[in-house]
DOVEXKE-880609 format. One record per residue: x, y, z of N, C-alpha, C in turn. Coordinates in steps of 0.2 Angstrom, whole numbers, padded with zeros to 4 digits, always signed. Each point is the difference from the previous one (the first is absolute). Example, Ala and Ser with C-alpha at 12.3 -4.5 7.8 and 13.67 -1.06 7.14 Angstrom:
<pts>
+0066-0028+0039-0004+0006+0000+0004+0006+0000 -0002+0005-0004+0004+0006+0001-0004+0005+0003 
</pts>
This chain:
<pts>
-0638-0042-1087-0003-0006-0001-0007-0001+0003 -0003-0005-0003-0007-0002+0003+0001-0004+0006 -0001+0002+0006+0001-0004+0006-0005-0005+0002 -0007+0002-0001-0005-0005+0001-0006+0003-0004 -0005-0005-0002-0006+0001-0003-0005-0005+0003 -0005+0003+0003-0005-0005+0004-0007+0003-0001 -0004-0005-0001-0007+0001+0000-0003-0001+0007 -0004+0005+0003-0003-0001+0006-0007-0001-0001 -0003-0005+0002-0008-0001-0001-0003+0000+0007 -0003+0006+0002-0003+0000+0006+0005-0001+0006 +0006+0003-0001+0005+0000+0005+0004-0006+0000 -0001-0005-0004+0003-0006-0001+0005+0000-0006 +0006-0002+0002+0006+0000-0006-0001-0006-0004 -0001+0001-0007-0001-0005-0004+0007-0002-0003 +0001-0006-0002+0006-0003-0002+0001+0001-0008 -0004+0003-0003+0000+0001-0007+0007+0003-0002 +0004-0003-0004+0007+0003-0002-0001+0006-0005 -0006+0000-0004-0001+0006-0004-0007+0002+0000 -0001+0004+0006-0007+0002+0001-0002+0005-0004 -0007+0000-0002-0003+0005-0004-0004+0005+0004 +0000+0006-0002-0004+0005+0003-0007-0001+0000 -0004-0001+0006-0007-0002+0000-0004+0005+0000 -0002+0003-0006-0004+0006-0002-0007-0001+0002 -0002-0007+0000-0007-0001+0002-0002-0002+0007 +0005+0002+0004-0001-0001+0007+0000+0006+0004 -0002-0001+0007+0000+0006+0004+0007+0002+0002 +0001+0005+0004+0007+0003+0002+0004-0005+0005 -0004-0005+0003+0004-0005+0004+0004-0005-0004 -0001+0001-0007+0004-0005-0004+0005+0005-0004 +0006-0001+0001+0005+0005-0004+0007-0003-0001 +0003+0002-0005+0007-0002-0001+0005+0005+0003 +0005-0002+0003+0005+0004+0003+0007-0002-0003 +0003+0005-0004+0006-0001-0003+0005+0004+0003 +0006-0003+0002+0005+0004+0004+0006+0000-0004 +0003+0006-0002+0006+0001-0003+0005+0004+0004 +0007-0002-0001+0005+0003+0003+0005+0003-0005 +0001+0007+0000+0004+0003-0005+0000-0003-0007 -0006-0001-0003-0001-0003-0006+0004+0003-0006 +0001-0004-0005+0003+0003-0006-0006+0003-0005 +0002+0004-0005-0005+0003-0004-0004-0005-0003 +0002-0006-0003-0003-0005-0003-0005-0004+0005 +0002-0001+0006-0004-0003+0005-0006+0004+0002 +0001+0007+0001-0005+0004+0002-0005+0001-0006 +0003+0000-0006-0005+0001-0006-0004-0006-0001 +0002-0006+0001-0004-0006+0000-0006+0001+0005 +0002+0002+0006-0005+0000+0005-0005+0006-0002 +0002+0005-0002-0004+0006-0002-0005-0002-0005 +0002-0004-0005-0004-0002-0006-0006-0004+0003 +0002-0005+0005-0005-0004+0002-0005+0003+0004 +0002+0005+0004-0005+0003+0005-0002+0007-0003 +0002+0002-0006-0002+0006-0004+0001+0006+0005 +0007+0000+0002+0002+0006+0004+0002+0006-0004 -0001+0006+0002+0001+0006-0004+0007+0001-0001 +0002+0002-0006+0008+0000-0001+0003+0006+0004 -0003+0005+0002+0003+0005+0004+0002-0003+0007 -0005-0004+0003+0001-0003+0006+0005-0005+0000 +0001-0004-0006+0005-0005+0000+0007+0003-0001 +0000+0006-0003+0006+0003-0001+0003+0003+0007 -0005+0002+0004+0002+0002+0007+0003-0006+0004 -0004-0005-0001+0002-0006+0004+0007-0003-0002 +0001+0001-0006+0007-0003-0003+0006+0004+0003 -0001+0007-0001+0006+0004+0002+0000+0002+0007 -0005-0001+0004+0000+0002+0007+0001+0007+0001 +0003+0001+0006+0001+0007+0002-0006+0005+0000 -0005-0003+0002-0007+0004+0000-0002+0002+0007 -0003+0006+0000-0003+0002+0006-0006-0004+0002 -0002-0001+0006-0006-0003+0002-0006+0003-0003 -0005-0004-0003-0005+0003-0004-0006-0005-0001 -0006+0002-0002-0005-0005-0001-0004+0003-0006 +0000-0004-0006-0003+0002-0006-0004-0005-0003 -0005+0002-0003-0005-0004-0003+0001+0000-0008 +0000-0006-0003+0000-0001-0007-0005-0005-0002 -0006+0003-0002-0006-0004-0002-0003-0004+0006 +0000-0007-0001-0002-0004+0006+0005-0002+0005 +0006+0002-0001+0005-0002+0005+0003+0006+0003 +0004-0001+0005+0003+0005+0004+0008-0001+0001 +0004+0005+0000+0007-0001+0000+0002+0004+0007 +0004-0003+0004+0002+0003+0007+0007-0001+0001 +0003+0005+0002+0008+0000+0002+0001+0001+0007 +0003-0005+0003+0002+0001+0007+0008+0000+0001 +0003+0004+0004+0007+0000+0001+0001-0003+0007 +0005-0005+0000+0001-0004+0006+0007+0003+0002 +0001-0001+0007+0006+0003+0003+0003-0005+0005 +0007+0000+0000+0004-0004+0005+0005+0004+0002 +0001+0000+0007+0005+0004+0003+0006-0004+0002 +0006+0002-0003+0007-0004+0002+0003+0004+0005 -0001-0002+0007+0002+0004+0005+0007+0002+0001 +0005-0005-0002+0007+0001+0001+0002+0005-0005 -0003+0001-0006+0002+0005-0005-0005+0006+0001 -0005+0000+0003-0005+0005+0001-0002+0002-0007 -0002-0005-0004-0003+0001-0007-0007-0003+0000 -0004+0003-0004-0007-0003-0001+0000-0002-0007 -0001-0007-0001+0000-0002-0007-0008-0001-0002 -0001+0003-0006-0007+0001-0002-0001-0005-0006 -0005-0004+0000-0002-0004-0005-0007+0002-0003 -0003-0004-0004-0007+0002-0003-0004-0006-0001 -0006+0000+0000-0005-0005-0001-0005+0003-0005 -0001-0002-0006-0005+0002-0004-0006-0005+0000 -0006+0002+0000-0006-0005+0000-0005+0002-0006 -0001-0005-0004-0005+0001-0005-0006-0004+0003 -0006+0003+0001-0006-0003+0004-0006+0000-0005 -0003-0005-0001-0006-0001-0004-0005-0004+0004 -0006-0001-0003-0005-0003+0004+0002-0008+0001 +0004-0003-0004+0001-0007+0001+0008-0001-0001 +0004+0005+0001+0007-0001+0000+0004+0005+0004 +0006-0002+0002+0005+0004+0003+0007-0001-0003 +0003+0005-0002+0007-0001-0002+0004+0004+0004 +0005-0003+0003+0005+0004+0005+0007+0000-0003 +0003+0006-0001+0006+0001-0003+0005+0003+0006 +0005-0004+0002+0004+0003+0006+0007+0001-0003 +0002+0006+0003+0007+0002-0002+0004+0002+0007 +0005-0003+0001+0004+0001+0006-0001-0006+0005 +0004+0000+0006+0000-0005+0004-0006+0000+0005 -0003+0005+0002-0006+0001+0005-0006-0002-0004 -0005-0001+0004-0007-0001-0002-0001-0007-0003 +0003-0005+0003+0000-0007-0002-0008-0003-0001 -0002+0000-0006-0007-0003-0001-0001-0007+0002 +0005-0004+0000+0000-0007+0002-0003-0001+0007 +0003+0004+0004-0002+0000+0007-0008+0002+0001 -0002+0005-0004-0007+0002+0001-0004-0005-0003 +0002-0004-0006-0004-0005-0003-0001-0006+0005 +0006-0002+0004-0001-0005+0004-0005+0002+0006 +0001+0006+0002-0005+0002+0006-0007+0000-0002 -0001+0002-0006-0007+0000-0002-0003-0007-0002 +0004-0004-0002-0002-0007-0002-0001-0004+0007 +0003+0002+0005-0001-0003+0007-0007+0002+0003 -0003+0006-0003-0007+0002+0002-0004+0001-0007 -0002-0006-0002-0004+0000-0007-0006+0005+0000 -0003+0001+0006-0006+0004+0000+0002+0007-0002 +0006+0003+0001+0002+0006-0002+0000+0001-0007 +0002-0005-0004+0001+0000-0007-0007+0000-0003 -0005-0002+0003-0007+0000-0003-0002+0007-0002 +0003+0005+0003-0001+0007-0001+0003+0003-0007 +0004-0004-0003+0002+0001-0006+0007+0004+0000 +0002+0002-0006+0007+0003-0001+0001+0006+0005 -0005+0004+0002+0001+0006+0004+0002-0002+0007 -0001-0006+0002+0002-0002+0006+0008-0001+0000 +0002-0002-0005+0007-0001-0001+0003+0007+0000 -0003+0005-0003+0003+0007+0000+0000+0003+0007 -0006-0002+0004+0000+0003+0007+0006-0003+0004 +0001-0007-0001+0005-0003+0004+0007+0003-0001 +0001+0001-0007+0006+0002-0002+0001+0008+0003 -0005+0004-0001+0000+0007+0003+0001+0000+0007 -0003-0005+0004+0001+0000+0007+0007-0002+0002 +0003-0005-0004+0006-0002+0002+0005+0006-0002 -0001+0003-0005+0005+0006-0002+0000+0005+0005 -0006+0002+0002-0001+0005+0005+0003-0002+0007 -0001-0006+0002+0003-0002+0006+0008+0000+0000 +0003-0001-0006+0007+0000-0001+0002+0008+0000 -0004+0004-0002+0001+0007+0001+0001+0002+0007 -0005-0003+0004+0001+0002+0007+0006-0003+0003 +0002-0006-0002+0006-0003+0003+0006+0004-0002 +0001+0002-0006+0005+0004-0003+0000+0007+0004 -0006+0003+0001-0001+0006+0004+0004+0000+0007 -0002-0006+0003+0003+0000+0007+0008-0001+0000 +0002-0003-0005+0008-0001-0001+0003+0007-0001 -0003+0004-0004+0002+0007-0002+0000+0004+0006 -0006+0000+0004-0001+0004+0006+0006-0002+0005 +0002-0006+0001+0005-0002+0004+0007+0003-0002 +0001+0000-0006+0006+0003-0003+0000+0008+0001 -0006+0003+0000+0000+0007+0001+0001+0002+0007 -0003-0004+0004+0001+0001+0008+0007-0001+0001 +0004-0004-0003+0007-0001+0002+0004+0006-0003 -0002+0002-0006+0003+0006-0003-0001+0006+0005 -0006+0001+0002-0002+0006+0005+0005+0000+0006 +0000-0006+0003+0005+0000+0006+0007+0001-0002 +0002-0002-0005+0007+0001-0002+0001+0008-0002 -0004+0003-0003+0000+0007-0002+0001+0004+0006 -0003-0001+0006+0000+0004+0006+0005-0003+0005 +0002-0006-0001+0005-0002+0005+0007+0000-0003 +0001+0000-0006+0006+0001-0003+0000+0006-0005 +0000+0006+0003-0001+0006-0004+0006+0002-0005 +0006-0003+0002+0005+0001-0005+0001-0004-0005 -0004-0006-0001+0000-0004-0005-0004+0002-0006 +0001-0002-0006-0004+0002-0006-0005-0006-0002 -0006+0001+0001-0005-0005-0002-0004+0002-0006 +0002+0005-0003-0004+0003-0006-0001-0006-0005 +0006-0003-0002-0001-0005-0005-0005-0006+0001 +0000-0002+0006-0004-0006+0002-0007+0003+0000 -0001+0006+0003-0007+0003+0000-0003+0001-0007 +0004+0002-0005-0002+0002-0006-0001-0007-0004 +0004-0005+0001-0002-0007-0003-0006-0002+0002 -0002+0000+0007-0006-0002+0002-0006+0004-0002 +0001+0006-0001-0005+0005-0003-0002-0002-0007 +0005-0002-0004-0001-0002-0007-0003-0007+0000 +0001-0004+0005-0004-0007+0000-0007+0001+0002 -0001+0005+0005-0007+0002+0002-0004+0003-0006 +0004+0004-0004-0004+0003-0006-0002-0006-0005 +0004-0005-0001-0002-0005-0004-0005-0004+0003 +0000-0001+0006-0006-0003+0004-0006+0003-0001 +0000+0007+0001-0006+0004-0001-0003-0001-0007 +0005+0000-0005-0003-0001-0007-0003-0007-0001 +0001-0005+0004-0003-0006+0000-0007+0000+0004 +0000+0004+0005-0006+0000+0004-0006+0005-0002 +0002+0007-0001-0004+0005+0000-0005-0001-0007 +0003-0002-0006-0004+0000-0005-0005-0006+0000 +0001-0005+0005-0004-0006+0000-0007+0002+0004 +0000+0005+0004-0006+0002+0004-0006+0001-0005 +0001+0004-0005-0006+0001-0005-0003-0006-0003 +0004-0005-0002-0003-0006-0003-0003-0004+0006 +0003-0001+0006-0004-0003+0005-0006+0003+0002 +0000+0006+0000-0006+0004+0002-0006-0001-0005 +0002-0001-0007-0004-0001-0005-0003-0007+0001 +0004-0005+0001-0003-0007+0001-0004+0000+0007 +0001+0003+0005-0003+0000+0006-0007+0003+0000 +0000+0006-0003-0006+0005+0001-0002+0002-0007 +0003-0001-0005-0002+0004-0006-0006-0003-0003 -0004+0004-0003-0007-0002-0003+0001-0005-0006 +0006+0000-0003+0002-0004-0006+0004-0006+0002 +0001-0001+0006+0004-0005+0003-0002-0007-0003 +0005-0004-0003-0002-0007-0002-0001-0005+0005 +0002+0002+0006+0000-0005+0006-0008-0001+0002 -0001-0006+0002-0007-0001+0003-0001+0004+0006 -0006+0001+0002-0002+0005+0005+0002-0003+0007 +0000-0007+0001+0001-0003+0006+0008+0000+0001 +0004+0001-0005+0007-0001+0000+0003+0007+0001 -0004+0006-0001+0003+0006+0001+0002+0002+0007 -0003-0003+0005+0002+0002+0007+0007-0003+0001 +0003-0005-0003+0006-0002+0000+0005+0004-0003 -0002+0003-0006+0004+0005-0003+0001+0006+0004 -0006+0002+0003+0001+0006+0004+0005-0001+0006 +0000-0006+0003+0005-0001+0005+0007+0001-0003 +0001-0003-0006+0007+0001-0003+0001+0008-0001 -0005+0003-0002+0001+0007-0002+0001+0004+0007 -0003-0001+0005+0001+0003+0006+0008-0001+0003 +0002-0006-0001+0007-0002+0002+0005+0004-0005 -0002+0001-0006+0004+0003-0005+0001+0008+0002 -0006+0003+0002+0000+0007+0002+0004+0001+0006 +0000-0005+0005+0004+0001+0006+0008+0000-0002 +0001-0005-0004+0007+0000-0003+0002+0006-0003 -0004+0003-0004+0001+0006-0004+0001+0006+0004 -0004+0001+0006+0001+0005+0004+0006-0001+0004 +0002-0006+0002+0006-0001+0004+0006+0002-0004 +0000-0002-0007+0005+0002-0004+0002+0007-0001 -0006+0004+0000+0001+0008+0000+0004+0002+0006 -0002-0003+0006+0003+0002+0007+0007-0002+0000 +0002-0006-0003+0007-0003+0000+0004+0005-0005 -0003+0002-0005+0004+0005-0005+0002+0006+0004 -0005+0003+0004+0001+0006+0004+0005-0001+0005 +0000-0006+0003+0005-0001+0005+0007-0001-0003 +0001-0003-0006+0006+0000-0003+0003+0007-0002 -0005+0004-0002+0002+0007-0002+0002+0004+0006 -0003-0001+0006+0002+0003+0006+0007-0002+0002 +0001-0007+0000+0006-0002+0002+0006+0002-0005 -0002+0001-0006+0005+0002-0005+0002+0007+0001 -0005+0004+0002+0001+0008+0001+0004+0000+0007 -0002-0004+0005+0004+0001+0006+0007-0002-0001 +0001-0005-0004+0007-0002-0001+0004+0005-0004 -0003+0003-0005+0003+0005-0004+0001+0006+0005 -0004+0002+0004+0001+0006+0005+0006-0002+0004 +0000-0006+0003+0006-0002+0004+0006+0001-0004 +0000-0002-0006+0007+0000-0004+0001+0008-0001 -0005+0004-0001+0002+0007-0001+0002+0003+0006 -0003-0002+0006+0003+0003+0007+0007-0002+0001 +0001-0007-0002+0007-0002+0001+0005+0003-0004 -0002+0002-0006+0004+0003-0005+0002+0008+0003 -0006+0003+0003+0001+0006+0002+0005+0000+0007 -0001-0005+0004+0004-0001+0006+0007-0001-0002 +0001-0004-0005+0007-0001-0003+0003+0007-0003 -0004+0004-0003+0003+0006-0003+0001+0005+0006 -0004+0000+0005+0002+0004+0006+0007-0002+0003 +0001-0006+0001+0006-0002+0003+0006+0001-0005 -0001-0001-0006+0005+0002-0005+0002+0007+0001 -0005+0005+0000+0000+0007+0000+0004+0002+0006 -0002-0003+0006+0003+0002+0006+0007-0002+0000 +0002-0006-0002+0007-0002+0000+0004+0005-0005 -0003+0002-0005+0004+0004-0005+0001+0007+0003 -0005+0002+0004+0001+0007+0003+0005-0001+0005 +0001-0005+0004+0005-0001+0005+0007+0000-0003 +0000-0005-0005+0007+0000-0004+0002+0006-0003 -0005+0004-0002+0002+0006-0004+0004+0005+0005 -0001+0000+0006+0004+0005+0005+0007-0002-0001 +0003-0006+0002+0007-0001-0001+0003+0001-0007 -0005-0002-0005+0002+0001-0007+0002+0007-0001 -0005+0005+0002+0001+0007-0001+0006+0003+0003 +0001-0002+0007+0006+0002+0004+0006-0002-0004 +0000-0006-0001+0006-0003-0004+0002+0003-0006 -0006+0002-0004+0001+0003-0006+0003+0007+0000 -0003+0004+0006+0003+0007+0001+0007+0000+0001 +0002-0005+0005+0007+0000+0002+0005-0004-0005 -0003-0003-0005+0004-0003-0005+0002+0005-0005 -0003+0006+0000+0002+0005-0005+0007+0003+0001 +0004+0001-0006+0007+0001+0001+0001+0008+0000 -0002+0003+0005+0001+0007+0002+0005+0001+0005 +0005+0004-0001+0005+0001+0005-0002+0003+0007 -0005+0005+0000-0002+0003+0006-0007-0002+0001 -0001-0005+0005-0007-0002+0002+0000+0000+0008 -0006+0001+0003+0000+0001+0007+0002-0007+0003 +0003+0001+0006+0002-0006+0004+0005-0004-0003 +0003+0001-0006+0005-0004-0003+0006-0001+0004 +0002+0006+0003+0006+0000+0004-0001-0001+0008 -0006-0001+0002-0002-0001+0007+0001-0007+0002 +0003-0001+0006+0002-0007+0002-0006-0004+0001 -0006+0003+0003-0006-0004+0001-0005+0000-0005 +0001+0003-0006-0004+0001-0005-0003-0006-0003 +0004-0005-0001-0002-0007-0003-0005-0003+0004 +0002-0001+0007-0004-0004+0004-0007+0004+0001 +0000+0007+0000-0006+0003+0001-0005-0001-0005 +0003+0000-0006-0004-0001-0006-0004-0007+0000 +0004-0005+0002-0002-0007+0001-0006+0000+0005 +0001+0003+0006-0005+0000+0005-0006+0004-0002 +0001+0006-0003-0006+0004-0002-0004-0004-0005 +0004-0003-0005-0004-0004-0005-0004-0006+0003 +0004-0004+0005-0004-0005+0003-0006+0002+0004 +0001+0006+0003-0006+0002+0004-0006+0002-0005 +0001+0003-0005-0005+0001-0005-0003-0006-0002 +0004-0005-0002-0003-0006-0002-0004-0004+0005 +0002+0000+0006-0004-0003+0006-0006+0004+0001 +0000+0007-0001-0006+0004+0001-0005-0002-0006 +0002+0000-0006-0004-0002-0005-0003-0007+0001 +0004-0005+0002-0002-0007+0001-0006+0000+0005 +0001+0004+0006-0005+0000+0005-0006+0003-0002 +0000+0005-0004-0006+0004-0003-0004-0005-0005 +0004-0003-0004-0003-0005-0005-0003-0006+0004 +0003-0002+0005-0003-0006+0004-0006+0002+0004 +0000+0006+0002-0006+0003+0004-0006+0000-0005 +0001+0002-0006-0005+0000-0005-0002-0006-0004 +0003-0006+0003-0001-0006-0003+0003-0001-0007 +0005+0004-0002+0003-0001-0007+0005-0005+0000 +0002-0002+0006+0006-0005+0001-0003-0005+0005 
</pts>
């Protein structure tokens, strides 16, 4: 649906309910149209008004796009992926914001719960001088907010990883592989939101074909630097999770080997009386010590001594 449609004239919000795109003015005068999970008809109507490219419109309608920045004639199409961390579930929820940016218009299409454009709109309207820089100031504010959220989610994930590392080495007999693998999968999805965004942000900040005004590029470079820091930390986090997973798997393997040693040791001990009983359970008439008065207790004592000797030997070798 169309959430809001406003004309900003030199940073001031105009109350025109049906503002037209001011093509004969400078970039400080532009129309910002915000949509939230629009239908095909709603997006088609907006696309027709602003002459948006059909390929970009198709991407904005169906979502599930990787972060990117593309130029279509005189307008640009940008995709950012928003993230939100649900701590009690250890799940990263990913949303998307698509931006169509022209000289005198901005169309924002949001999918998912994160990346609330209404908050950004109120923040910018509280500082009208920022809106005088045109639509790309909105893009910068959104990108800055998204990257800040990346860092917030990063800290939450790092806290959970620290907790897992402590558990892996303090509770070696517990199985943590399922939780580690789940976090690793969430970090992978997080990386898919962060890493592809570095190239578009670099293009906006330093590219020779950047549509951003020269005095605004320093702010985009700051966002780009923060994004690179998040990207580097994500690689480290993924390595830490892999190390924790390998350590836990190694512990499980060692525990299984230890259990097998114990089982083998007890089988060897139990095999002695089983063998003796099997021999003397055979139905032969002439067998040694069958008629001897102390034969039965002697066999029991010898069997017990062998079992004790085996037990002590296995105990000394840490098999039991």
